[in-house]
MARFITI-551356 format. One record per atom (N, C-alpha, C): residue number from 1; atom name; y, z, x. Coordinates in steps of 0.05 Angstrom, whole numbers, padded with zeros to 5 digits, always signed. Example, Ala and Ser with C-alpha at 12.3 -4.5 7.8 and 13.67 -1.06 7.14 Angstrom:
REM MARFITI-551356
1/N/-00114/+00156/+00264
1/CA/-00090/+00156/+00246
1/C/-00066/+00156/+00264
2/N/-00045/+00142/+00257
2/CA/-00021/+00143/+00273
2/C/+00001/+00157/+00258
//
This chain:
REM MARFITI-551356
1/N/-00026/+00001/+00015
1/CA/+00007/-00002/+00007
1/C/+00029/-00001/+00014
2/N/+00021/+00019/+00043
2/CA/+00051/+00021/+00053
2/C/+00049/-00007/+00073
3/N/+00037/-00023/+00082
3/CA/+00032/-00047/+00091
3/C/+00044/-00068/+00079
4/N/+00035/-00069/+00043
4/CA/+00048/-00094/+00023
4/C/+00071/-00087/+00025
5/N/+00087/-00062/+00019
5/CA/+00107/-00055/+00019
5/C/+00125/-00063/+00042
6/N/+00117/-00057/+00080
6/CA/+00128/-00067/+00095
6/C/+00133/-00092/+00095
7/N/+00107/-00108/+00093
7/CA/+00115/-00137/+00084
7/C/+00132/-00150/+00069
8/N/+00131/-00138/+00046
8/CA/+00156/-00141/+00018
8/C/+00179/-00150/+00037
9/N/+00194/-00127/+00046
9/CA/+00218/-00118/+00063
9/C/+00213/-00137/+00081
10/N/+00197/-00139/+00096
10/CA/+00204/-00154/+00128
10/C/+00212/-00180/+00108
11/N/+00195/-00194/+00085
11/CA/+00205/-00227/+00075
11/C/+00226/-00219/+00063
12/N/+00236/-00205/+00053
12/CA/+00265/-00193/+00040
12/C/+00286/-00199/+00058
13/N/+00286/-00187/+00085
13/CA/+00296/-00185/+00102
13/C/+00307/-00219/+00117
14/N/+00280/-00237/+00120
14/CA/+00281/-00259/+00135
14/C/+00301/-00279/+00103
15/N/+00291/-00274/+00087
15/CA/+00299/-00288/+00069
15/C/+00338/-00282/+00060
16/N/+00345/-00261/+00070
16/CA/+00368/-00252/+00064
16/C/+00380/-00259/+00097
17/N/+00373/-00255/+00113
17/CA/+00378/-00269/+00141
17/C/+00384/-00302/+00143
18/N/+00367/-00320/+00125
18/CA/+00370/-00343/+00129
18/C/+00400/-00345/+00110
19/N/+00407/-00336/+00085
19/CA/+00423/-00332/+00072
19/C/+00452/-00325/+00089
20/N/+00452/-00308/+00098
20/CA/+00468/-00304/+00114
20/C/+00481/-00318/+00136
21/N/+00462/-00333/+00151
21/CA/+00462/-00343/+00168
21/C/+00479/-00375/+00155
22/N/+00470/-00391/+00126
22/CA/+00480/-00406/+00119
22/C/+00501/-00414/+00106
23/N/+00514/-00386/+00104
23/CA/+00541/-00378/+00080
23/C/+00558/-00375/+00106
24/N/+00560/-00376/+00122
24/CA/+00582/-00382/+00143
24/C/+00594/-00405/+00146
25/N/+00608/-00416/+00162
25/CA/+00627/-00443/+00166
25/C/+00604/-00463/+00176
26/N/+00609/-00491/+00165
26/CA/+00603/-00507/+00169
26/C/+00591/-00518/+00205
27/N/+00561/-00526/+00207
27/CA/+00556/-00527/+00227
27/C/+00575/-00545/+00244
28/N/+00560/-00554/+00273
28/CA/+00572/-00569/+00288
28/C/+00562/-00606/+00274
29/N/+00579/-00622/+00275
29/CA/+00576/-00640/+00264
29/C/+00576/-00638/+00229
30/N/+00595/-00624/+00220
30/CA/+00588/-00621/+00188
30/C/+00608/-00645/+00183
31/N/+00603/-00656/+00163
31/CA/+00612/-00683/+00149
31/C/+00644/-00671/+00132
32/N/+00652/-00643/+00131
32/CA/+00674/-00629/+00123
32/C/+00697/-00644/+00146
33/N/+00686/-00638/+00169
33/CA/+00702/-00636/+00194
33/C/+00700/-00657/+00214
34/N/+00680/-00688/+00198
34/CA/+00672/-00710/+00224
34/C/+00694/-00720/+00223
35/N/+00690/-00739/+00250
35/CA/+00717/-00757/+00259
35/C/+00713/-00780/+00234
36/N/+00737/-00789/+00225
36/CA/+00743/-00809/+00206
36/C/+00747/-00837/+00235
37/N/+00734/-00859/+00216
37/CA/+00741/-00884/+00225
37/C/+00760/-00894/+00215
38/N/+00777/-00905/+00235
38/CA/+00806/-00911/+00233
38/C/+00798/-00941/+00222
39/N/+00825/-00945/+00196
39/CA/+00826/-00976/+00189
39/C/+00826/-01000/+00202
40/N/+00811/-01017/+00202
40/CA/+00809/-01038/+00223
40/C/+00816/-01061/+00206
41/N/+00840/-01074/+00217
41/CA/+00850/-01100/+00202
41/C/+00834/-01120/+00209
42/N/+00841/-01141/+00192
42/CA/+00823/-01174/+00204
42/C/+00840/-01181/+00228
43/N/+00828/-01193/+00245
43/CA/+00842/-01202/+00274
43/C/+00856/-01235/+00262
44/N/+00882/-01233/+00279
44/CA/+00895/-01245/+00269
44/C/+00894/-01282/+00287
45/N/+00885/-01302/+00279
45/CA/+00872/-01324/+00305
45/C/+00902/-01325/+00316
46/N/+00892/-01327/+00344
46/CA/+00904/-01333/+00368
46/C/+00927/-01357/+00370
47/N/+00939/-01348/+00368
47/CA/+00967/-01379/+00363
47/C/+00968/-01388/+00389
48/N/+00980/-01407/+00388
48/CA/+00989/-01424/+00418
48/C/+01013/-01416/+00425
49/N/+01015/-01407/+00460
49/CA/+01035/-01396/+00460
49/C/+01061/-01409/+00469
50/N/+01080/-01396/+00455
50/CA/+01117/-01420/+00457
50/C/+01130/-01412/+00470
51/N/+01122/-01389/+00486
51/CA/+01139/-01391/+00517
51/C/+01161/-01368/+00506
52/N/+01156/-01351/+00486
52/CA/+01173/-01336/+00476
52/C/+01163/-01308/+00491
53/N/+01178/-01276/+00494
53/CA/+01171/-01261/+00491
53/C/+01156/-01239/+00484
54/N/+01151/-01249/+00459
54/CA/+01144/-01231/+00442
54/C/+01111/-01246/+00434
55/N/+01097/-01226/+00423
55/CA/+01064/-01231/+00420
55/C/+01056/-01205/+00401
56/N/+01046/-01215/+00376
56/CA/+01037/-01198/+00359
56/C/+01024/-01179/+00364
57/N/+01000/-01177/+00389
57/CA/+00987/-01152/+00388
57/C/+01008/-01135/+00405
58/N/+01018/-01139/+00424
58/CA/+01036/-01123/+00437
58/C/+01065/-01119/+00426
59/N/+01070/-01117/+00410
59/CA/+01103/-01111/+00397
59/C/+01113/-01087/+00397
60/N/+01132/-01090/+00391
60/CA/+01146/-01050/+00414
60/C/+01169/-01058/+00392
61/N/+01170/-01040/+00371
61/CA/+01196/-01038/+00359
61/C/+01211/-01009/+00364
62/N/+01242/-01009/+00360
62/CA/+01250/-00991/+00371
62/C/+01259/-00970/+00346
63/N/+01255/-00982/+00318
63/CA/+01267/-00970/+00295
63/C/+01245/-00968/+00275
64/N/+01214/-00966/+00282
64/CA/+01204/-00962/+00265
64/C/+01191/-00934/+00266
65/N/+01177/-00921/+00239
65/CA/+01175/-00892/+00243
65/C/+01145/-00898/+00252
66/N/+01131/-00883/+00274
66/CA/+01114/-00879/+00288
66/C/+01095/-00854/+00284
67/N/+01111/-00838/+00262
67/CA/+01089/-00814/+00250
67/C/+01070/-00825/+00236
68/N/+01043/-00805/+00234
68/CA/+01019/-00819/+00221
68/C/+01021/-00821/+00194
69/N/+01005/-00843/+00190
69/CA/+01005/-00847/+00148
69/C/+00987/-00863/+00143
70/N/+00968/-00871/+00155
70/CA/+00947/-00884/+00153
70/C/+00918/-00866/+00154
71/N/+00899/-00870/+00149
71/CA/+00869/-00863/+00148
71/C/+00867/-00867/+00180
72/N/+00854/-00846/+00198
72/CA/+00844/-00856/+00217
72/C/+00873/-00839/+00248
73/N/+00895/-00843/+00234
73/CA/+00915/-00833/+00253
73/C/+00913/-00800/+00264
74/N/+00921/-00797/+00286
74/CA/+00923/-00775/+00297
74/C/+00943/-00745/+00289
75/N/+00940/-00727/+00282
75/CA/+00962/-00706/+00282
75/C/+00959/-00680/+00294
76/N/+00966/-00665/+00316
76/CA/+00969/-00650/+00326
76/C/+00974/-00623/+00307
77/N/+00963/-00603/+00302
77/CA/+00970/-00587/+00299
77/C/+00969/-00561/+00316
78/N/+00995/-00545/+00308
78/CA/+00998/-00530/+00330
78/C/+00992/-00497/+00304
79/N/+00970/-00484/+00324
79/CA/+00962/-00462/+00300
79/C/+00986/-00441/+00316
80/N/+00994/-00430/+00290
80/CA/+01011/-00406/+00290
80/C/+01007/-00387/+00273
81/N/+00980/-00381/+00268
81/CA/+00960/-00355/+00245
81/C/+00973/-00335/+00254
82/N/+00986/-00310/+00240
82/CA/+00989/-00284/+00248
82/C/+00994/-00271/+00219
83/N/+00973/-00253/+00204
83/CA/+00969/-00237/+00188
83/C/+00973/-00211/+00178
84/N/+00974/-00199/+00174
84/CA/+00980/-00165/+00176
84/C/+00976/-00147/+00147
85/N/+00957/-00147/+00137
85/CA/+00952/-00136/+00117
85/C/+00948/-00099/+00121
86/N/+00958/-00084/+00099
86/CA/+00955/-00052/+00101
86/C/+00962/-00047/+00066
87/N/+00928/-00031/+00061
87/CA/+00936/-00012/+00036
87/C/+00927/+00014/+00036
88/N/+00928/+00027/+00026
88/CA/+00927/+00060/+00015
88/C/+00926/+00061/-00008
89/N/+00908/+00084/-00019
89/CA/+00917/+00097/-00043
89/C/+00907/+00121/-00043
90/N/+00920/+00140/-00058
90/CA/+00921/+00167/-00067
90/C/+00917/+00176/-00090
91/N/+00892/+00181/-00102
91/CA/+00893/+00192/-00127
91/C/+00886/+00221/-00141
92/N/+00890/+00232/-00146
92/CA/+00884/+00257/-00163
92/C/+00894/+00264/-00195
93/N/+00872/+00272/-00203
93/CA/+00867/+00276/-00231
93/C/+00853/+00305/-00243
94/N/+00874/+00308/-00252
94/CA/+00864/+00337/-00273
94/C/+00864/+00344/-00293
95/N/+00842/+00353/-00305
95/CA/+00843/+00355/-00337
95/C/+00833/+00396/-00340
96/N/+00847/+00406/-00357
96/CA/+00840/+00433/-00372
96/C/+00838/+00432/-00398
97/N/+00828/+00447/-00414
97/CA/+00820/+00456/-00435
97/C/+00810/+00484/-00452
98/N/+00819/+00494/-00463
98/CA/+00819/+00521/-00471
98/C/+00814/+00529/-00496
99/N/+00791/+00543/-00512
99/CA/+00787/+00545/-00540
99/C/+00782/+00573/-00543
100/N/+00796/+00595/-00558
100/CA/+00794/+00615/-00573
100/C/+00792/+00618/-00597
101/N/+00774/+00633/-00608
101/CA/+00766/+00624/-00645
101/C/+00762/+00666/-00641
102/N/+00792/+00676/-00663
102/CA/+00785/+00706/-00665
102/C/+00760/+00711/-00688
103/N/+00756/+00733/-00681
103/CA/+00726/+00755/-00707
103/C/+00743/+00755/-00724
104/N/+00733/+00734/-00749
104/CA/+00747/+00736/-00781
104/C/+00748/+00768/-00789
105/N/+00770/+00768/-00804
105/CA/+00762/+00799/-00818
105/C/+00773/+00786/-00849
106/N/+00752/+00809/-00864
106/CA/+00751/+00804/-00894
106/C/+00767/+00835/-00900
107/N/+00793/+00834/-00920
107/CA/+00809/+00859/-00924
107/C/+00810/+00880/-00904
108/N/+00816/+00864/-00885
108/CA/+00824/+00877/-00858
108/C/+00810/+00889/-00840
109/N/+00788/+00888/-00849
109/CA/+00762/+00893/-00831
109/C/+00742/+00873/-00827
110/N/+00742/+00870/-00794
110/CA/+00730/+00854/-00780
110/C/+00702/+00848/-00782
111/N/+00691/+00820/-00784
111/CA/+00663/+00824/-00790
111/C/+00642/+00826/-00768
112/N/+00629/+00845/-00773
112/CA/+00609/+00842/-00748
112/C/+00583/+00849/-00759
113/N/+00564/+00851/-00738
113/CA/+00538/+00855/-00753
113/C/+00518/+00865/-00733
114/N/+00499/+00890/-00739
114/CA/+00487/+00908/-00711
114/C/+00458/+00899/-00717
115/N/+00450/+00896/-00693
115/CA/+00421/+00897/-00689
115/C/+00408/+00919/-00673
116/N/+00391/+00938/-00683
116/CA/+00377/+00948/-00663
116/C/+00397/+00973/-00652
117/N/+00417/+00976/-00664
117/CA/+00436/+00994/-00660
117/C/+00460/+00978/-00641
118/N/+00460/+00957/-00633
118/CA/+00486/+00938/-00620
118/C/+00501/+00927/-00639
119/N/+00523/+00924/-00637
119/CA/+00547/+00919/-00648
119/C/+00551/+00892/-00642
120/N/+00559/+00865/-00651
120/CA/+00568/+00844/-00647
120/C/+00589/+00835/-00665
121/N/+00609/+00813/-00649
121/CA/+00627/+00809/-00665
121/C/+00628/+00775/-00668
122/N/+00643/+00765/-00686
122/CA/+00638/+00732/-00687
122/C/+00663/+00718/-00673
123/N/+00680/+00732/-00650
123/CA/+00696/+00714/-00637
123/C/+00674/+00706/-00627
124/N/+00698/+00683/-00606
124/CA/+00690/+00663/-00591
124/C/+00714/+00649/-00571
125/N/+00696/+00639/-00555
125/CA/+00715/+00629/-00532
125/C/+00711/+00607/-00506
126/N/+00724/+00584/-00504
126/CA/+00714/+00572/-00497
126/C/+00733/+00556/-00471
127/N/+00723/+00547/-00444
127/CA/+00740/+00541/-00428
127/C/+00732/+00518/-00405
128/N/+00748/+00493/-00405
128/CA/+00729/+00474/-00389
128/C/+00759/+00462/-00369
129/N/+00744/+00463/-00345
129/CA/+00769/+00444/-00324
129/C/+00753/+00425/-00311
130/N/+00753/+00403/-00305
130/CA/+00752/+00385/-00284
130/C/+00774/+00371/-00265
131/N/+00768/+00360/-00243
131/CA/+00782/+00345/-00225
131/C/+00773/+00329/-00215
132/N/+00789/+00316/-00198
132/CA/+00783/+00287/-00188
132/C/+00806/+00281/-00167
133/N/+00792/+00275/-00136
133/CA/+00811/+00263/-00115
133/C/+00794/+00247/-00098
134/N/+00812/+00224/-00096
134/CA/+00802/+00202/-00076
134/C/+00829/+00202/-00065
135/N/+00807/+00190/-00041
135/CA/+00838/+00170/-00020
135/C/+00819/+00149/-00002
136/N/+00843/+00125/-00005
136/CA/+00823/+00107/+00016
136/C/+00849/+00093/+00023
137/N/+00847/+00077/+00052
137/CA/+00864/+00067/+00067
137/C/+00857/+00043/+00082
138/N/+00868/+00019/+00088
138/CA/+00855/+00001/+00096
138/C/+00878/-00018/+00112
139/N/+00869/-00029/+00128
139/CA/+00887/-00048/+00152
139/C/+00875/-00072/+00168
140/N/+00888/-00094/+00167
140/CA/+00871/-00119/+00188
140/C/+00898/-00131/+00191
141/N/+00904/-00137/+00228
141/CA/+00919/-00154/+00236
141/C/+00901/-00178/+00247
142/N/+00907/-00199/+00244
142/CA/+00895/-00226/+00250
142/C/+00922/-00247/+00277
143/N/+00908/-00258/+00289
143/CA/+00924/-00272/+00306
143/C/+00916/-00304/+00313
144/N/+00922/-00327/+00317
144/CA/+00903/-00344/+00319
144/C/+00924/-00370/+00337
145/N/+00932/-00372/+00359
145/CA/+00955/-00389/+00370
145/C/+00939/-00410/+00384
146/N/+00952/-00432/+00394
146/CA/+00929/-00452/+00405
146/C/+00936/-00487/+00388
147/N/+00929/-00504/+00396
147/CA/+00935/-00528/+00386
147/C/+00905/-00538/+00375
148/N/+00900/-00564/+00364
148/CA/+00886/-00575/+00358
148/C/+00886/-00604/+00346
149/N/+00880/-00628/+00351
149/CA/+00893/-00652/+00338
149/C/+00868/-00659/+00324
150/N/+00878/-00669/+00307
150/CA/+00862/-00681/+00277
150/C/+00862/-00702/+00267
151/N/+00852/-00714/+00249
151/CA/+00856/-00742/+00237
151/C/+00856/-00740/+00212
152/N/+00877/-00760/+00207
152/CA/+00879/-00768/+00175
152/C/+00856/-00779/+00159
153/N/+00845/-00769/+00141
153/CA/+00824/-00775/+00128
153/C/+00826/-00793/+00104
154/N/+00847/-00782/+00086
154/CA/+00852/-00793/+00060
154/C/+00887/-00790/+00053
155/N/+00886/-00810/+00046
155/CA/+00919/-00816/+00031
155/C/+00918/-00811/+00008
156/N/+00930/-00797/-00003
156/CA/+00940/-00779/-00033
156/C/+00954/-00806/-00043
157/N/+00954/-00806/-00073
157/CA/+00970/-00816/-00082
157/C/+01003/-00807/-00090
158/N/+00999/-00790/-00080
158/CA/+01035/-00781/-00073
158/C/+01042/-00783/-00049
159/N/+01028/-00786/-00035
159/CA/+01032/-00793/-00006
159/C/+01036/-00767/+00018
160/N/+01015/-00748/+00001
160/CA/+01015/-00726/+00024
160/C/+00988/-00735/+00041
161/N/+00979/-00719/+00063
161/CA/+00956/-00739/+00074
161/C/+00945/-00714/+00084
162/N/+00908/-00718/+00085
162/CA/+00894/-00699/+00081
162/C/+00879/-00702/+00106
163/N/+00883/-00688/+00130
163/CA/+00870/-00679/+00153
163/C/+00848/-00661/+00153
164/N/+00832/-00671/+00186
164/CA/+00808/-00656/+00187
164/C/+00803/-00667/+00211
165/N/+00786/-00632/+00223
165/CA/+00784/-00650/+00251
165/C/+00769/-00617/+00258
166/N/+00762/-00625/+00286
166/CA/+00748/-00594/+00301
166/C/+00743/-00598/+00337
167/N/+00746/-00571/+00346
167/CA/+00744/-00583/+00377
167/C/+00726/-00557/+00382
168/N/+00712/-00574/+00399
168/CA/+00688/-00558/+00410
168/C/+00694/-00556/+00442
169/N/+00689/-00529/+00450
169/CA/+00697/-00523/+00479
169/C/+00675/-00506/+00493
170/N/+00652/-00529/+00514
170/CA/+00635/-00506/+00521
170/C/+00645/-00490/+00546
171/N/+00638/-00468/+00548
171/CA/+00649/-00443/+00569
171/C/+00621/-00424/+00576
172/N/+00620/-00432/+00593
172/CA/+00588/-00418/+00616
172/C/+00572/-00424/+00591
173/N/+00558/-00394/+00581
173/CA/+00533/-00408/+00562
173/C/+00537/-00404/+00539
174/N/+00563/-00420/+00523
174/CA/+00568/-00416/+00495
174/C/+00575/-00437/+00490
175/N/+00578/-00437/+00471
175/CA/+00609/-00452/+00460
175/C/+00629/-00441/+00439
176/N/+00658/-00452/+00445
176/CA/+00682/-00448/+00418
176/C/+00684/-00466/+00401
177/N/+00695/-00468/+00386
177/CA/+00697/-00483/+00360
177/C/+00725/-00478/+00345
178/N/+00740/-00490/+00338
178/CA/+00755/-00492/+00322
178/C/+00759/-00509/+00304
179/N/+00761/-00515/+00273
179/CA/+00753/-00524/+00258
179/C/+00787/-00532/+00236
180/N/+00789/-00552/+00232
180/CA/+00812/-00548/+00208
180/C/+00815/-00569/+00193
181/N/+00820/-00557/+00168
181/CA/+00824/-00583/+00143
181/C/+00842/-00575/+00125
182/N/+00862/-00598/+00111
182/CA/+00874/-00589/+00097
182/C/+00894/-00614/+00095
183/N/+00921/-00605/+00074
183/CA/+00942/-00628/+00067
183/C/+00969/-00624/+00080
184/N/+00975/-00642/+00087
184/CA/+01006/-00645/+00102
184/C/+01023/-00665/+00084
185/N/+01052/-00657/+00093
185/CA/+01068/-00677/+00076
185/C/+01074/-00694/+00097
186/N/+01075/-00714/+00103
186/CA/+01092/-00733/+00120
186/C/+01111/-00732/+00131
187/N/+01130/-00720/+00112
187/CA/+01159/-00716/+00124
187/C/+01161/-00685/+00148
188/N/+01144/-00667/+00145
188/CA/+01141/-00652/+00158
188/C/+01128/-00650/+00183
189/N/+01111/-00676/+00195
189/CA/+01111/-00684/+00213
189/C/+01138/-00682/+00234
190/N/+01134/-00674/+00265
190/CA/+01154/-00682/+00284
190/C/+01147/-00708/+00295
191/N/+01175/-00720/+00308
191/CA/+01172/-00745/+00319
191/C/+01159/-00741/+00339
192/N/+01132/-00729/+00347
192/CA/+01108/-00736/+00365
192/C/+01083/-00719/+00349
193/N/+01081/-00727/+00324
193/CA/+01062/-00728/+00303
193/C/+01050/-00698/+00306
194/N/+01068/-00673/+00314
194/CA/+01055/-00646/+00310
194/C/+01072/-00626/+00286
195/N/+01050/-00615/+00276
195/CA/+01064/-00599/+00254
195/C/+01052/-00571/+00257
196/N/+01066/-00554/+00249
196/CA/+01048/-00522/+00251
196/C/+01025/-00519/+00228
197/N/+01019/-00496/+00236
197/CA/+00993/-00499/+00215
197/C/+00999/-00479/+00190
198/N/+01026/-00469/+00194
198/CA/+01042/-00457/+00170
198/C/+01047/-00473/+00145
199/N/+01056/-00501/+00149
199/CA/+01059/-00526/+00135
199/C/+01037/-00536/+00126
200/N/+01012/-00524/+00136
200/CA/+00989/-00540/+00121
200/C/+00979/-00531/+00098
201/N/+00979/-00542/+00074
201/CA/+00970/-00532/+00046
201/C/+00936/-00534/+00044
202/N/+00930/-00509/+00032
202/CA/+00901/-00509/+00023
202/C/+00886/-00512/+00049
203/N/+00891/-00501/+00077
203/CA/+00885/-00500/+00093
203/C/+00858/-00485/+00102
204/N/+00833/-00499/+00119
204/CA/+00815/-00481/+00123
204/C/+00808/-00484/+00154
205/N/+00822/-00462/+00164
205/CA/+00817/-00454/+00189
205/C/+00793/-00433/+00196
206/N/+00779/-00444/+00211
206/CA/+00751/-00431/+00225
206/C/+00759/-00430/+00261
207/N/+00746/-00410/+00264
207/CA/+00748/-00406/+00296
207/C/+00728/-00381/+00303
208/N/+00711/-00397/+00326
208/CA/+00684/-00377/+00328
208/C/+00674/-00389/+00353
209/N/+00644/-00384/+00353
209/CA/+00628/-00395/+00375
209/C/+00599/-00388/+00377
210/N/+00584/-00404/+00389
210/CA/+00550/-00403/+00392
210/C/+00543/-00398/+00422
211/N/+00518/-00393/+00419
211/CA/+00509/-00381/+00452
211/C/+00501/-00351/+00453
212/N/+00485/-00341/+00469
212/CA/+00479/-00322/+00476
212/C/+00502/-00297/+00468
213/N/+00528/-00298/+00482
213/CA/+00542/-00283/+00480
213/C/+00555/-00282/+00454
214/N/+00551/-00298/+00429
214/CA/+00563/-00290/+00404
214/C/+00533/-00276/+00393
215/N/+00510/-00287/+00399
215/CA/+00489/-00273/+00384
215/C/+00491/-00244/+00391
216/N/+00502/-00237/+00422
216/CA/+00498/-00208/+00419
216/C/+00513/-00187/+00412
217/N/+00541/-00200/+00397
217/CA/+00558/-00183/+00385
217/C/+00553/-00183/+00356
218/N/+00521/-00201/+00341
218/CA/+00517/-00201/+00317
218/C/+00500/-00180/+00317
219/N/+00496/-00168/+00290
219/CA/+00467/-00154/+00285
219/C/+00448/-00165/+00280
220/N/+00418/-00162/+00289
220/CA/+00395/-00167/+00282
220/C/+00389/-00168/+00254
221/N/+00374/-00188/+00244
221/CA/+00372/-00196/+00212
221/C/+00359/-00169/+00202
222/N/+00343/-00152/+00215
222/CA/+00338/-00127/+00201
222/C/+00352/-00106/+00193
223/N/+00372/-00109/+00219
223/CA/+00404/-00092/+00212
223/C/+00415/-00098/+00189
224/N/+00427/-00128/+00186
224/CA/+00431/-00139/+00161
224/C/+00420/-00124/+00133
225/N/+00398/-00124/+00137
225/CA/+00381/-00123/+00114
225/C/+00392/-00093/+00102
226/N/+00382/-00077/+00124
226/CA/+00389/-00052/+00115
226/C/+00415/-00041/+00108
227/N/+00439/-00055/+00117
227/CA/+00463/-00054/+00110
227/C/+00464/-00073/+00081
228/N/+00448/-00086/+00064
228/CA/+00459/-00095/+00037
228/C/+00450/-00079/+00017
229/N/+00458/-00091/-00006
229/CA/+00456/-00070/-00030
229/C/+00432/-00073/-00036
230/N/+00413/-00094/-00026
230/CA/+00381/-00094/-00034
230/C/+00369/-00072/-00024
231/N/+00385/-00052/-00002
231/CA/+00370/-00025/+00007
231/C/+00379/-00003/-00020
232/N/+00362/-00001/-00029
232/CA/+00361/+00032/-00052
232/C/+00368/+00053/-00033
233/N/+00367/+00052/-00011
233/CA/+00368/+00079/+00005
233/C/+00391/+00084/+00017
//
């Protein structure tokens, strides 16, 4: 019986570990952050040389806007994320009640009864008190600085651009990644096609890593199982 229970706990722990592993950010090569193939326009037939300096494939304009506005264009997002949150709560509740019923009287004489030589009255009293006290506090600070180059994956009907991309860096025995996806306005882009991350709408920014160093900072699957609501103790 004990062996069956241990086997059941092991199966539940493995199932939960699998769910936890799938619940995180998409892995390397996910379609949500996959590179976008740029639009390839049909090639223009070669025209005979005219002797002029202008060539269609090597044109240079001094007045056109070179900011990103098509699928496949590259945008540099400057990560400037910094959040601070704090919350505290202090609650105290108290309640008290008292009931006192006097001994009734008839014609000025109290009503009593006697049993085995003992006399008893009919007066009654009841007191009740209850109290509750609770206190909680929470604080969290996050900061993410850096930059990542992403691509335009979609042009929305209103002209806004959907951007997505990821950057992987291999350091020693592990990989570190930054993944970003969101919506930007072309008018928020600078002349160098850069934009701060605070102007990215519906932003999905993920930073993490893989490898032995990352695994050493994570609890094992059995520890995670005993820390879940599935554990009744």
